[in-house]
C-alpha positions in Angstrom: 0.0 0.0 0.2 1.1 3.5 -0.7 2.6 5.6 1.9 0.2 8.6 2.8 2.5 11.8 2.4 2.6 14.4 5.2 0.0 16.8 4.1 -2.7 14.0 4.5 -2.4 14.4 8.2 -4.8 17.6 8.3 -8.2 18.4 6.7 -8.7 16.3 3.6 -10.2 19.0 1.7 -7.1 21.4 1.8 -5.2 19.4 -0.9 -8.0 17.0 -2.3 -8.4 16.2 -6.0 -12.2 16.5 -6.6 -13.8 15.0 -9.8 -17.0 16.9 -11.1 -19.6 14.7 -12.2 -22.3 16.2 -14.4 -24.9 13.3 -14.2 -26.7 13.4 -17.3 -23.4 12.9 -19.0 -21.4 10.8 -17.0 -22.7 7.0 -17.6 -26.4 5.9 -18.6 -27.3 3.0 -16.2 -30.6 2.2 -17.4 -30.1 2.9 -21.3 -32.7 5.6 -22.0 -30.3 8.3 -23.0 -29.5 10.3 -19.9 -26.6 9.6 -17.6 -27.8 8.4 -13.8 -26.9 7.6 -10.7 -26.7 3.9 -11.5 -24.2 4.6 -14.2 -22.0 6.3 -11.4 -22.3 3.4 -9.2 -21.2 1.1 -11.9 -18.0 3.2 -12.7 -16.8 3.9 -9.0 -14.0 1.6 -9.8 -12.9 3.9 -12.6 -13.0 7.0 -10.2 -11.1 5.2 -7.7 -8.4 4.0 -10.4 -8.1 7.5 -11.3 -7.0 8.2 -7.7 -9.4 11.2 -7.1 -10.5 12.1 -3.2 -13.9 13.3 -3.6 -16.5 13.7 -6.2 -19.0 16.7 -6.9 -22.3 16.2 -8.0 -23.8 18.9 -10.0 -27.5 19.0 -8.8 -29.2 15.5 -9.0 -32.4 16.7 -7.5 -36.2 16.7 -8.6 -36.1 19.6 -11.5 -37.8 20.2 -14.7 -34.2 20.5 -16.2 -34.6 23.8 -17.9 -31.4 24.8 -16.5 -29.7 21.6 -16.2 -30.7 21.0 -12.9 -30.0 24.2 -11.4 -33.8 25.0 -11.3 -34.4 22.7 -8.3 -38.1 21.7 -7.4 -37.4 19.4 -4.4 -34.3 19.2 -2.5 -35.2 15.9 -0.7 -35.9 14.3 -3.8 -33.7 12.6 -6.6 -35.1 13.4 -10.1 -36.3 10.4 -11.7 -34.3 10.8 -14.6 -31.2 9.9 -12.2 -32.7 7.5 -10.1 -34.1 7.6 -6.6 -33.3 8.8 -2.9 -32.3 5.3 -2.0 -30.0 5.2 -5.4 -28.3 8.5 -4.1 -27.6 6.7 -0.8 -26.2 3.6 -1.6 -24.0 5.9 -4.1 -22.8 7.8 -1.1 -22.4 4.5 0.8 -20.6 2.7 -2.0 -18.2 5.6 -2.9 -17.0 5.8 0.9 -16.1 2.0 0.3 -14.0 3.3 -2.6 -12.3 5.8 -0.4 -14.2 8.5 -2.4 -16.1 11.4 -0.4 -19.3 12.8 -1.9 -19.8 16.6 -2.4 -23.7 17.8 -3.2 -24.6 21.0 -4.9 -27.1 23.7 -3.2 -28.7 26.3 -5.1 -29.7 28.8 -2.8 -30.2 31.9 -4.7 -33.5 30.6 -6.7 -35.6 27.3 -7.1 -37.9 26.1 -9.9 -41.0 27.8 -10.8 -42.3 24.2 -10.1 -41.4 24.4 -6.5 -44.6 24.0 -4.0 -43.4 27.5 -2.6 -43.6 29.4 -6.0 -46.8 27.7 -7.0 -48.5 28.7 -3.7 -47.2 32.1 -4.4 -48.6 32.5 -7.5 -51.9 31.0 -6.3 -52.1 33.4 -3.2 -51.9 36.8 -5.0 -50.6 40.2 -4.1 -49.7 40.8 -0.6 -50.0 37.3 0.5 -47.5 35.6 3.0 -46.3 32.9 0.3 -45.1 35.6 -2.0 -42.8 37.3 0.6 -40.6 34.3 0.3 -39.8 35.7 -3.4 -39.2 39.2 -4.7 -42.8 40.1 -5.9 -43.3 43.7 -6.8 -45.7 46.2 -8.6 -44.3 47.6 -11.6 -43.1 50.9 -12.8 -44.9 53.2 -15.4 -48.5 54.4 -15.2 -49.9 51.0 -15.4 -47.2 48.9 -13.7 -46.3 48.0 -17.2 -42.5 48.3 -16.9 -40.3 46.1 -14.5 -39.7 47.2 -11.0 -35.9 48.3 -11.6 -33.1 47.7 -14.2 -30.9 44.8 -13.0 -28.7 43.1 -15.6 -29.5 39.1 -15.9 -26.7 36.7 -15.2 -28.1 35.1 -18.5 -29.2 37.2 -21.7 -32.4 38.8 -21.2 -34.8 40.0 -18.7 -34.7 39.9 -14.8 -38.5 40.2 -14.1 -41.6 38.5 -15.5 -45.1 39.8 -15.0 -47.6 37.3 -13.7 -51.5 37.5 -14.6 -52.3 39.7 -11.4 -49.9 42.3 -12.9 -47.2 41.7 -10.3 -43.6 41.1 -11.2 -41.1 38.6 -9.9 -37.6 38.6 -9.8 -35.0 36.0 -11.6 -31.4 36.8 -12.2 -31.3 33.7 -14.3 -34.5 32.3 -16.3 -38.0 33.1 -15.7 -38.3 29.6 -14.7 -35.8 30.3 -11.7 -37.6 32.7 -9.4 -35.1 34.3 -6.8 -35.7 33.7 -3.1 -36.0 36.1 -0.8 -33.3 35.6 2.1 -34.8 38.1 4.3 -37.4 35.5 4.9 -36.7 33.1 8.0 -38.7 30.4 6.3 -35.9 30.7 3.3 -33.3 30.4 6.0 -34.8 27.9 7.8 -35.5 25.7 5.0 -32.0 25.7 3.7 -30.5 24.6 6.8 -32.8 21.8 7.1 -31.8 20.6 3.7 -28.0 20.9 4.5 -28.8 18.6 7.5 -31.0 16.2 5.5 -27.8 15.6 3.1 -25.1 15.7 6.0 -27.4 13.0 7.6 -27.1 11.0 4.7 -23.2 10.9 4.6 -22.1 13.7 2.2 -19.0 15.1 3.1 -19.4 18.8 1.6 -21.7 20.8 -0.4 -20.9 23.3 -3.1 -22.7 26.6 -3.3 -24.2 27.9 -6.5 -24.0 31.5 -7.3 -22.8 32.2 -3.7 -22.5 36.0 -3.7 -26.0 36.6 -5.0 -28.3 35.5 -2.4 -29.3 38.9 -0.4 -30.8 41.9 -2.5 -30.9 45.8 -1.6 -34.4 45.8 0.2 -35.1 48.8 -1.8 -34.5 47.2 -4.9 -32.2 50.1 -5.9 -31.5 50.5 -9.9 -28.2 49.1 -10.8 -25.6 51.7 -11.7 -22.2 50.6 -13.2 -19.3 51.3 -10.9 -21.5 52.4 -8.0 -21.2 50.4 -4.8 -22.7 48.8 -3.3 -23.9 46.4 -5.7 -27.7 46.1 -5.2 -27.5 42.2 -5.5 -23.9 41.0 -5.6 -21.6 40.5 -2.6 -23.9 42.1 -0.2 -22.3 42.4 3.4 -25.6 40.8 5.0 -24.7 37.6 2.8 -21.9 36.6 5.8 -24.6 36.2 8.4 -26.1 33.3 6.3 -22.9 31.7 5.7 -21.8 32.0 9.4 -25.1 30.2 10.4 -24.6 27.4 7.6 -21.0 26.8 9.1 -22.4 26.3 12.4 -24.7 23.3 10.6 -21.5 22.2 8.8 -19.4 21.9 11.7 -22.0 19.8 13.5 -21.2 17.1 10.8 -17.7 17.8 9.9 -18.9 18.9 6.7 -17.2 21.3 4.2 -18.5 24.1 1.6 -16.9 25.3 -1.4 -18.6 28.5 -3.0 -19.0 29.8 -6.5 -17.9 33.2 -5.9 -17.2 35.4 -9.0 -15.6 38.6 -7.4 -12.9 41.1 -8.9 -11.9 42.4 -5.4 -9.3 40.1 -3.8 -10.2 41.5 -0.1 -14.1 41.0 -0.2 -13.4 37.6 -2.0 -11.3 36.4 1.2 -14.1 37.5 3.2 -16.0 34.3 2.1 -13.2 32.2 3.8 -13.0 33.5 7.2 -12.7 30.7 9.8 -16.4 31.0 10.6 -17.7 31.2 7.0 -16.8 28.8 3.9 -13.8 26.3 3.8 -13.2 27.2 0.2 -14.1 28.7 -3.0 -13.6 28.5 -6.8 -10.6 30.0 -8.3 -12.2 31.6 -11.6 -9.1 34.1 -11.9 -7.2 31.1 -12.7 -9.8 29.1 -14.8 -10.5 31.9 -17.0 -6.6 33.0 -17.2 -4.8 32.6 -21.0 -2.2 30.5 -21.7 0.4 33.2 -21.1 3.5 33.0 -18.8 3.0 36.2 -17.4 -0.8 35.9 -16.8 -0.5 32.6 -15.2 1.9 33.7 -13.0 0.2 36.8 -11.7 -3.0 34.8 -11.4 -1.1 32.2 -9.2 0.6 35.0 -7.0 -3.0 36.9 -6.7 -4.6 33.5 -5.6 -2.2 32.7 -3.0 -2.1 36.2 -1.7 -5.9 36.3 -1.5 -6.3 33.2 0.7 -3.1 34.0 3.0 -4.9 36.3 5.6 -7.5 34.0 6.0 -5.4 30.8 6.0 -7.6 29.3 3.3 -6.1 26.6 0.8 -6.7 27.8 -2.8 -8.3 25.8 -5.3 -7.6 25.3 -8.8 -9.7 24.4 -11.8 -9.2 24.4 -15.8 -12.6 23.4 -16.6 -16.2 22.8 -15.4 -19.6 22.5 -17.0 -20.1 25.8 -17.8 -16.6 26.5 -19.4 -15.3 25.7 -22.8 -13.1 22.4 -23.1 -9.6 23.0 -21.9 -8.1 21.4 -25.0 -10.3 23.5 -27.3 -9.8 26.7 -25.7 -6.0 26.4 -25.4 -5.9 25.9 -29.0 -7.5 29.2 -29.8 -5.9 32.7 -30.7 -7.6 33.8 -27.6 -6.8 31.1 -24.8 -8.7 32.9 -22.1 -12.3 32.5 -21.3 -14.9 35.2 -21.0 -19.0 34.3 -21.2 -19.4 37.5 -23.3 -17.1 36.4 -26.1 -18.5 33.0 -26.7 -19.3 32.6 -30.5 -20.0 29.8 -32.8 -17.2 28.9 -35.2 -14.6 29.9 -33.5 -11.2 28.3 -35.0 -8.9 26.1 -32.9 -5.6 24.4 -33.2 -6.4 20.9 -31.4 -3.4 19.3 -31.5 -1.8 22.4 -29.8 -4.7 23.0 -27.4 -4.1 19.4 -26.3 -0.4 19.7 -25.6 -1.3 22.8 -23.6 -3.9 21.0 -22.1 -1.4 18.4 -20.7 1.3 20.7 -19.5 -1.5 22.8 -17.9 -2.5 19.3 -15.9 0.8 19.1 -14.2 1.1 22.8 -13.4 -2.4 22.6 -11.5 -1.6 19.6 -10.2 1.6 20.6 -8.5 0.1 23.9 -7.0 -0.5 24.4 -3.2 -4.1 23.7 -2.4 -7.0 21.5 -3.8 -7.6 20.8 -7.3 -11.2 20.3 -9.1 -11.3 17.8 -12.3 -14.2 18.1 -14.4 -15.3 14.9 -16.0 -13.9 14.2 -19.2 -10.7 16.5 -18.8 -8.9 13.2 -17.9 -9.7 12.2 -21.5 -8.7 15.3 -23.0 -12.3 15.7 -24.5 -12.5 18.8 -26.8 -15.6 21.0 -27.0 -18.0 19.5 -29.0 -20.0 21.4 -31.9 -23.9 20.7 -30.9 -26.3 21.1 -34.2 -28.7 23.9 -33.7 -31.8 21.6 -33.4 -30.2 19.7 -30.4 -29.0 22.7 -28.2 -30.6 22.9 -25.2 -28.7 25.4 -22.9 -31.0 28.4 -22.1 -27.9 30.8 -22.5 -28.2 30.0 -26.1 -31.8 31.1 -26.9 -31.7 33.8 -24.3 -28.9 35.5 -26.2 -30.9 35.1 -29.3 -28.8 32.4 -30.9 -25.5 34.4 -30.9 -24.1 32.4 -27.8 -23.4 28.5 -28.6 -24.3 28.0 -24.7 -22.7 25.4 -22.8 -23.8 22.1 -24.0 -20.6 21.7 -25.9 -18.8 20.6 -22.7 -21.6 18.6 -21.5 -21.7 15.8 -24.3 -21.8 12.3 -22.7 -18.6 10.3 -22.1 -17.0 7.8 -24.5 -16.1 4.6 -22.6 -15.8 2.0 -25.2 -14.5 2.7 -28.7 -16.2 0.1 -30.6 -19.8 0.0 -29.3 -22.9 2.1 -29.6 -22.8 5.7 -27.8 -19.4 4.9 -27.1 -20.2 2.6 -23.9 -22.1 5.6 -22.5 -24.9 3.2 -22.1 -27.8 4.0 -24.2 -29.8 1.0 -25.3 -30.5 0.3 -29.0 -33.3 2.7 -30.6 -32.3 5.6 -27.8 -29.9 8.3 -28.3 -28.0 10.3 -25.6 -29.5 13.2 -24.6 -26.5 15.1 -26.3 -25.1 13.9 -29.7 -21.6 12.6 -29.4 -18.9 13.4 -32.2 -18.3 10.8 -34.5 -14.7 10.6 -34.0 -14.9 10.4 -30.3 -13.7 6.3 -30.4 -10.2 7.6 -30.1 -11.1 9.4 -26.8 -12.6 6.2 -25.1 -11.8 5.3 -21.9 -10.7 1.8 -23.1 -8.4 2.9 -25.8 -6.5 5.5 -23.3 -6.4 2.8 -20.6 -4.2 0.6 -22.8 -2.0 3.7 -24.3 0.9 4.7 -22.1 0.8 8.1 -24.0 -2.9 9.0 -23.4 -4.4 11.9 -21.5 -6.0 9.3 -18.8 -2.6 7.7 -18.5 -1.1 11.1 -17.6 -3.6 11.9 -15.1 -3.3 8.7 -13.6 -0.1 8.9 -13.1 0.1 12.2 -12.0 -2.5 12.0 -9.2 -0.6 8.7 -7.8 2.6 10.7 -7.7 0.5 13.8 -6.0 -0.9 11.6 -3.5 2.6 9.8 -2.6 5.3 12.5 -2.9 6.1 14.6 0.2 5.7 18.0 -1.2 2.3 18.1 -3.0 -0.8 19.3 -1.8 -1.2 22.2 0.3 1.8 23.9 1.5 4.4 26.6 0.5 5.6 27.2 -2.9 8.6 29.4 -4.2 9.4 30.6 -7.8 12.8 29.8 -9.3 14.7 32.0 -11.7 14.0 31.2 -15.1 14.1 32.6 -18.7 11.4 34.6 -20.5 8.2 32.2 -20.9 9.0 29.7 -18.5 7.3 29.0 -15.0 9.3 27.0 -12.4 8.7 26.7 -8.8 9.6 24.3 -5.9 7.5 22.6 -3.4 8.8 21.3 0.0 11.0 18.0 -0.1 12.6 18.9 -3.8 9.5 18.6 -6.1 10.1 21.1 -8.8 7.4 21.8 -11.6 8.6 23.6 -15.0 6.3 24.7 -17.7 7.7 26.1 -20.9 5.5 28.3 -22.3 8.0 29.8 -24.3 8.7 29.3 -28.4 11.8 27.6 -28.1 13.4 24.4 -25.9 14.7 25.2 -22.7 17.3 23.4 -20.2 15.8 21.6 -17.2 17.3 22.9 -14.0 19.6 20.6 -11.7 17.7 17.5 -10.8 18.2 13.8 -9.4 15.1 12.3 -10.9 12.7 13.0 -14.1 9.4 12.2 -12.3 6.8 12.8 -15.2 6.5 14.9 -18.2 3.6 16.1 -19.9 5.0 15.1 -23.4 8.5 13.8 -24.5 11.7 15.7 -24.1 13.6 16.8 -27.3 16.7 14.5 -27.8 18.9 16.8 -26.1 17.0 16.5 -23.0 15.6 19.7 -23.2 11.9 20.8 -22.5 9.9 21.5 -25.6 7.6 24.5 -26.0 4.2 24.0 -24.3 5.6 21.2 -22.1 5.7 20.6 -18.3 7.9 18.5 -16.3 8.0 17.1 -12.6 11.3 16.8 -11.2 13.0 15.7 -7.9 15.6 18.3 -7.0 
């Protein structure tokens, strides 16, 4: 049995590798075209062999699936497309047998318009207690025909919808996702009960969607660009909610990771104070272009943000909302911005894949924890979805200019030579999103047998990260390099070097070559867009 390296003696979440499962697209256990919990359970040995510490599931709750499950109708029920509550409990228990913890997703900003509370609010009418759980308001204008304010949407389109009795309700996302009123005691009490419900079923943690959006300006002031405080983003009162939640988590030894998109480092760090969230996603690094100066600045800024509150950094290259790494890194603009997504953006997939391999070693060598989105370990590219198969509301609310996020949500290829590439769909059924015809080359069974595959690279890197002293949480220091090269050292002699320059570079002095993202040059130099782990 491999030795456990010293960083594992403290809280597991400080240096864990956490695998993100998008249940609809992981594996189909019943053959209906939609991934489900049975499919995940059947592939727990794959996740164990990969070497991850935990799995984060995007929402598996009862939902109309207007926004991929982020429109929750009932937090205590599993959507029939994915299975049952009994399936979820079995999955949590069986994952634990494989040494894998489970993290569930909570969406506190809004619910589905099919949630019992919202149906009651619509039926009860203006001025009712049921409507106080949401943000119902009369409109502006002579006859209330104008929305109550000018708040911009998190998607394209309007943020207010008028109901037949004349009132309007707020939805920062789609009309099917009405925002909750977090000043209402029912809302706070319900979410704390939901947290307990899942902690009591054995989950290790909770990922918090849109974590900085919950509390709103009570007067619903208009939004003015550059004027603080923002009327619905990062309101000071939100921290009282997370202090209350932390008390619940501490009862069970549970952890939180927040989806916190904030440009202000000091305000970002407030969410990570010792009595609030344990960790938060690092979107600065995720959206950073493949550029040595930008990457170094993002790493330095991330570590500096986290240091005052003694929280571990998180590192992630992609998720269910972001263009696949291999595609993005092959483009002229290698950064990520939702506003810039367009159809037909050219990419050099060979270049992007080489960079994605190097980025994997860079990310896994940094201090803190790592989130790995399903399919990244296979090097999957962004898929082009036919227009008549697109389901993401971001596409439709943009008037068709934004291709949406479906391209990174395509069902995984497991076996090269069988229908649906082994995703599990029965004859006569199609996967809920179409798989590209050439994805046999990315299938798990082919990559598992290939020592040069992306899957083999990730498996090897994760095994080294688990067993080598100096990986995971802890200090790092930059090493002197030439232009275009990132090099840093961890404790116990681990060195990571990434060459982003156009020419090969010499390796620093070392006693052992541990792992490379691609072959070295015949002269032993490190090629462009390649990374290496060394032992000093």
